[in-house]
N, C-alpha and C positions, 0 to 999 in steps of 0.2 A: 831891842834891835829892830829897826824898821825894815820891812820887806818891800822891795820895789814891785808894785803890781804888774808893771810891764814885763819885768823879768819872769814873774810867776806865770803869766799868760803865755810867754814865749816857751817856757818849759813844758807847759801842758800841751801846747800845740805840737811841740817836738815829739812828745811821747805818743800823741794821737797819730802823728805821721808814721812813727815807728810801728805802731800797731797795724795801721792800714797796709804798710808794706809787708808786714809779717803775715797778714791774713789775706793777701791777694796774690797767691801763687799763679793762678790762671792768667792774670793780667801780665805778670812778669814773663810767663811762658809765651804768651801771644806776642809781647814786645820782642821776645828773643827769636820770633819767626817760627814757632812750633805750630803744627797743624792740629787744632783742637776739635775738629769735626768728629762725629760719632763714626767709627769704622764700619764699613759695609760688610755684610756676611760674605764669606767665601762662596765661590760658584758651586762647589760640591756641597756646601752646607745648605744652600738654598734648594738644591734638588733632593737632598737626603730626606726620606720619609721617616717620621717618628713612629716606631713600632709600638703598638698597644699590646697590653697583656690580654691574651685570648683565653687565659685559664687553661682548662683541660682540652680545649678544642684542638683536634688534630689537623695538621696542615696537609693538604693534598699536594702531591708532586706535580710540578709544572708539566702540562701536556698530558697528564693521565686522565682517563675517562672512567667514571663510575660504571662498573658493569651492570648495575641495576638500571641505568638509564639507557642502555642500548635498545635499539628498535628491533622489531621482528625481523627486518631485513638483515640486520647485523647477526642475529642468531642463525639465520639460514646460511650465511657465509661461514660461520663457525662450525656448523654441522651440515656439510654439503651432501653427504650420502645418507641422510636420515629421512628423506622424502618430506621435508618441511616446506610449507608454502605460506603465503600471506593472503588472507581473505578479509576485506574490509578493515585493514590495518591490524588484524589479529593473527596470531601465529596458529597455523593449522597443520596437523599431521595427516598426510594422505595415507600413510600405512595403517593408522588406527581410525581414520575418518572421524576426527574430533578436533575441537579447538583446545589449544593448550593455554590455560588461563595464566599460569605463572611463567614469566619470561626470565627469571633469574638463572644465571649460568648453572648454579648448583642444582636447581630444580630440573632443568632440561637434561643435565647430565644423568640424573637418576631416571628420568623419563625414558630416555633412549636405551636404557639398560633393562627395562622391564620385559617380561615374557610376551606381553601383549604386543609391544612394539616390534620385537624380534619376529614374532609370527606374522605380523602385518608386512614386514619387509620381505619375508620369504614368499608371501602370497603375491606381492607385486613383482618380484623377480620371476616367479613361475608364470605370471600373466604376460610378462614381457617376452618370455621365451615362446609361449603359445602364440602371441600376436605376431611375432616375427615369422613363425612357421606359416601362419595364415597369409601374411604379406608375400612370402616367397611363392606360395601356391597361386595367389592372385596374379603375381607377376608372370608366372609361367603361362597362365590362361590368357592373360592380356597379349602375350607374344603370339599366341596361336589364333585366338578368336577375335580379339579387339572388341570386347563387350562395351555396353553403354556405361559411362562413368569411369573409363579406364584412366582418365587424366586427373581424377579427383585425388586429394591428399590421402595418404595411407590411413590417417586417423578417421576420416569420414567413411572410407571403404570398410574399415574394420567395424565401425558402428553398424553399418548396413548388414554386414555378414552376421554379427552377433544378434541383430534383431531377427533376421530370418531363422537363425539357429534356435533362438528362444521360442519363436512361434511354432516351429516344427516339434520341439520337445514338449511344448504345452498343448499341442493339438489345436492351435489357433490357425484358422485359415489365413493365408497370406493376404487375401482380399480385405480382411478386417483392418489391415494396416492403414488403408486409406481413411478409415474412420478415425483412427488414433493419430494420424499424421500431424495435425496441428499441435497436439499435446507433446508428441515425441520431439518435434522440431523446436518447441519452446524450451525444452530442457535438455536437448541433445544437439544433433547435427541435422543439416538439411537432408531431406529424403527425396526419393523419386516414387513413381507410382508402383502399385503392387505388381503390375505386369512386368516391369523391369526388375523388381526385387525378386520375382519368382525365378529369374535366370540364375540366381545364386543357389537355389535349392540343390541341384546336382553336386555342386561343390561342397555344400555342407554335408550332404549324405556321404560323399566319398571321403571327406575328412573324418567323419565319424567312424566309418568302417576301418580306416587305417589306424585310428587310435585304439579301436577295440581289438 
């Protein structure tokens, strides 16, 4: 039986066309009007951050501050009545007259509970009471006599009073203050001449007699 080559070729072409149709679904979809573009990520997906595994690392709470990183000024605010100050960026205790090297909250909490610190606080309080009594006496004298330096700040007037009192107790002539004046003013307050300072002697003596 003879086979017509034209018929055979036509059959092969038909099968190839069938295969092409079968394996071209995208073309069929495109012809049908489908949108074959790659879909864009959703808006929330573009903003979402991928979290990485941090292992055993602890997360810090938002807005929290590590107490270890607090400055010396922050510690003063936490312990307002403990006579703490800042000197050259370092925390200093005026009650104990020393620098506090450790600024951790736990360390300072233990520090302010020591006997040394408690004694220093009592000394400061006693000194304040004494200074206030001196200021009251100075005010009463100012109202009567109006001595030189009556308009000076109380802190400066107390310094001069203490200086005269110290010289009397140590047996140092008041005139010697003129020699020590540059040194005293360098580390203390502004002074006046020994002549004017000697006006404080009666006050110091009267104050000493009243305390005895």
